[in-house]
DRENDO-1510 file (C-alpha; in Angstrom, 1 decimal, always signed):
<recs>
REC; n; res; u; v; w
REC; 1; MET; +0.2; -0.3; -0.2 .
REC; 2; THR; +1.7; +3.3; -1.1 .
REC; 3; GLU; +1.1; +6.5; +0.9 .
REC; 4; GLN; -0.8; +9.4; -0.9 .
REC; 5; PRO; +1.7; +12.4; -1.2 .
REC; 6; THR; +0.6; +15.1; +1.4 .
REC; 7; ASN; +0.4; +19.1; +0.7 .
REC; 8; PRO; +2.1; +20.9; +3.8 .
REC; 9; ARG; +0.8; +24.2; +2.9 .
REC; 10; ALA; -2.6; +23.0; +2.2 .
REC; 11; ARG; -2.6; +20.9; +5.6 .
REC; 12; ARG; -1.3; +24.2; +7.4 .
REC; 13; GLN; -4.0; +26.5; +5.8 .
REC; 14; GLN; -6.7; +23.9; +6.8 .
REC; 15; ALA; -5.6; +23.4; +10.4 .
REC; 16; GLU; -5.3; +27.7; +10.6 .
REC; 17; ARG; -8.9; +27.9; +9.4 .
REC; 18; ARG; -10.1; +25.2; +11.9 .
REC; 19; THR; -8.2; +27.1; +14.6 .
REC; 20; LEU; -9.9; +30.5; +13.4 .
REC; 21; TRP; -13.5; +28.8; +14.0 .
REC; 22; ALA; -12.7; +27.2; +17.1 .
REC; 23; VAL; -11.3; +30.5; +18.7 .
REC; 24; VAL; -14.1; +32.4; +17.6 .
REC; 25; PHE; -16.2; +29.6; +18.7 .
REC; 26; ILE; -15.0; +29.7; +22.2 .
REC; 27; LEU; -15.2; +33.7; +22.5 .
REC; 28; VAL; -18.8; +34.0; +21.3 .
REC; 29; VAL; -20.4; +30.7; +22.6 .
REC; 30; VAL; -18.7; +29.6; +25.6 .
REC; 31; GLY; -18.1; +33.0; +26.4 .
REC; 32; ALA; -21.7; +34.2; +26.2 .
REC; 33; LEU; -22.8; +30.7; +28.0 .
REC; 34; SER; -20.2; +31.5; +31.0 .
REC; 35; ILE; -21.5; +35.2; +31.3 .
REC; 36; GLY; -25.3; +33.9; +31.3 .
REC; 37; LEU; -24.4; +31.5; +34.0 .
REC; 38; VAL; -22.8; +33.6; +36.4 .
REC; 39; TYR; -24.4; +36.9; +35.9 .
REC; 40; GLY; -27.6; +36.0; +34.1 .
REC; 41; TRP; -29.2; +35.6; +30.7 .
REC; 42; ALA; -29.9; +39.5; +30.2 .
REC; 43; ASP; -26.4; +40.3; +30.7 .
REC; 44; ALA; -25.2; +37.4; +28.7 .
REC; 45; LEU; -27.0; +39.0; +25.3 .
REC; 46; THR; -25.5; +42.6; +26.7 .
REC; 47; ALA; -21.9; +40.7; +26.3 .
REC; 48; LEU; -22.4; +39.8; +22.9 .
REC; 49; LEU; -22.7; +43.4; +22.0 .
REC; 50; CYS; -18.7; +43.2; +22.9 .
REC; 51; LEU; -18.1; +39.3; +22.1 .
REC; 52; ILE; -19.1; +39.6; +18.2 .
REC; 53; PRO; -17.1; +42.8; +17.5 .
REC; 54; GLY; -14.1; +40.9; +19.2 .
REC; 55; ALA; -14.3; +37.8; +17.0 .
REC; 56; ALA; -15.0; +39.8; +14.1 .
REC; 57; THR; -12.0; +41.8; +14.5 .
REC; 58; ILE; -10.3; +38.3; +15.0 .
REC; 59; ALA; -11.7; +37.2; +11.8 .
REC; 60; LEU; -10.7; +40.5; +10.1 .
REC; 61; LEU; -7.3; +40.4; +11.2 .
REC; 62; TRP; -6.6; +36.6; +10.0 .
REC; 63; GLY; -8.4; +37.7; +6.5 .
REC; 64; LEU; -5.7; +40.3; +6.0 .
REC; 65; LEU; -2.6; +38.1; +7.3 .
REC; 66; THR; -4.0; +35.5; +4.8 .
REC; 67; LEU; -4.0; +37.8; +1.9 .
REC; 68; VAL; -0.7; +39.4; +2.6 .
REC; 69; GLU; +0.9; +35.5; +2.5 .
REC; 70; LYS; -1.0; +35.3; -0.7 .
REC; 71; LEU; +0.4; +38.6; -2.2 .
REC; 72; THR; +3.7; +37.7; -0.9 .
REC; 73; ARG; +3.8; +33.9; -1.9 .
REC; 74; GLU; +7.1; +33.7; -4.3 .
REC; 75; ASP; +5.7; +30.1; -6.1 .
REC; 76; ARG; +2.8; +31.8; -7.7 .
</recs>
């Protein structure tokens, strides 16, 4: 049985996307649930006003870094 060749760059990009989604999920969902359990659900809804823009900022920065990486890649 022969092993298929792997593309390390594609695997790294896939791992980065999964990590991004995990961070956004933990920040928004786990953060809101934690705040809801400790302070109440009305406060969790208020906290989402900060958690969602925070997650969007992380995603925007990741997108900018990905764009810079694609623009500066040598093997186009």
